[in-house]
C-alpha positions as CSV (number, residue, x, y, z in Angstrom):
1,X,9.7,19.1,20.7
2,X,12.4,20.8,18.0
3,X,12.8,16.9,16.5
4,X,8.8,17.2,16.0
5,X,8.6,20.3,14.7
6,X,11.5,19.3,11.8
7,X,10.0,16.4,11.0
8,X,6.7,18.2,10.3
9,X,8.2,20.9,8.0
10,X,10.0,18.4,6.6
11,X,6.9,16.2,5.8
12,X,5.2,19.5,4.6
13,X,7.8,20.4,2.6
14,X,7.8,16.4,0.4
15,X,4.3,16.9,0.5
16,X,4.3,20.0,-1.3
17,X,6.8,19.5,-4.5
18,X,3.6,18.0,-6.7
19,X,1.9,21.7,-6.6
20,X,4.6,22.9,-8.6
21,X,5.1,20.2,-11.1
22,X,4.4,21.3,-14.5
23,X,2.2,20.7,-16.3
24,X,1.9,20.9,-20.1
25,X,-0.6,20.7,-22.5
26,X,-1.5,16.9,-23.4
27,X,-0.2,15.3,-26.7
28,X,-2.8,15.0,-29.5
29,X,-4.0,11.2,-29.8
30,X,-4.0,9.6,-32.9
31,X,-7.4,9.0,-34.7
32,X,-7.5,5.3,-34.6
33,X,-6.0,4.9,-31.0
34,X,-7.7,2.1,-28.8
35,X,-8.9,3.2,-25.5
36,X,-6.7,0.6,-23.5
37,X,-7.6,1.9,-19.8
38,X,-11.3,1.1,-21.0
39,X,-10.2,-1.9,-22.1
40,X,-8.3,-3.0,-19.2
41,X,-10.7,-2.1,-16.8
42,X,-13.9,-4.2,-18.4
43,X,-11.5,-6.7,-18.3
44,X,-10.4,-6.2,-14.8
45,X,-14.1,-6.1,-13.4
46,X,-14.6,-9.2,-14.7
47,X,-12.2,-10.9,-13.4
48,X,-12.8,-9.4,-10.1
49,X,-16.9,-9.8,-10.6
50,X,-15.8,-13.9,-11.6
51,X,-13.3,-14.4,-8.3
52,X,-15.5,-12.6,-6.0
53,X,-18.7,-15.0,-7.4
54,X,-16.2,-18.4,-6.3
55,X,-15.7,-16.9,-3.4
56,X,-19.2,-15.9,-2.5
57,X,-19.6,-19.5,-3.4
58,X,-17.8,-21.5,-1.8
59,X,-18.0,-19.6,1.5
60,X,-22.2,-19.8,1.5
61,X,-21.6,-24.1,0.9
62,X,-19.0,-24.0,4.1
63,X,-21.0,-22.3,5.8
64,X,-24.5,-23.9,4.5
65,X,-22.5,-27.2,5.4
66,X,-21.1,-26.3,9.1
67,X,-24.7,-25.5,10.0
68,X,-25.5,-28.7,8.9
69,X,-23.7,-30.6,10.7
70,X,-23.6,-28.4,14.0
71,X,-27.3,-27.0,14.3
72,X,-26.3,-25.2,17.3
73,X,-23.6,-22.9,16.6
74,X,-25.9,-21.5,13.6
75,X,-26.3,-18.1,14.7
76,X,-22.7,-17.6,15.3
77,X,-21.8,-19.5,11.8
78,X,-24.5,-17.4,10.1
79,X,-23.3,-13.9,11.8
80,X,-19.2,-15.2,10.3
81,X,-20.6,-16.2,7.1
82,X,-22.7,-12.6,6.2
83,X,-19.2,-10.8,7.3
84,X,-17.0,-12.7,4.8
85,X,-19.3,-12.5,2.6
86,X,-19.2,-8.1,2.5
87,X,-15.4,-8.8,3.1
88,X,-15.5,-10.7,-0.3
89,X,-17.9,-8.5,-2.3
90,X,-15.1,-4.8,-1.4
91,X,-13.2,-6.5,-3.5
92,X,-15.5,-5.8,-6.9
93,X,-16.7,-2.6,-4.8
94,X,-12.8,-1.4,-4.7
95,X,-12.5,-2.4,-8.5
96,X,-15.5,-0.5,-9.5
97,X,-14.4,2.7,-7.3
98,X,-10.6,2.4,-9.1
99,X,-12.2,1.8,-12.7
100,X,-14.0,5.4,-12.4
101,X,-11.6,7.0,-10.8
102,X,-8.9,5.8,-14.2
103,X,-11.4,6.1,-16.8
104,X,-14.0,8.8,-15.9
């Protein structure tokens, strides 16, 4: 029990360290600087969306082919396809969330 208490105290001290970090005024950026974060965020979203589209196309194509070969397994294949499409689409949504966190 004593070991758990000590471990908890050490974890709390380690997590509290950033609270005491000193923050200064941000440095003034030159007027002609490029916002690289926004630029790379756009490329990241384009790449993520393109790869999601390719993955979803392959998943749906394979599912339709599987349903055509075995019509008795249509319900199981369709359920697995929808679950897979949700996981594939989550890549684009996670990328969008990261972009909003970093840019805004």
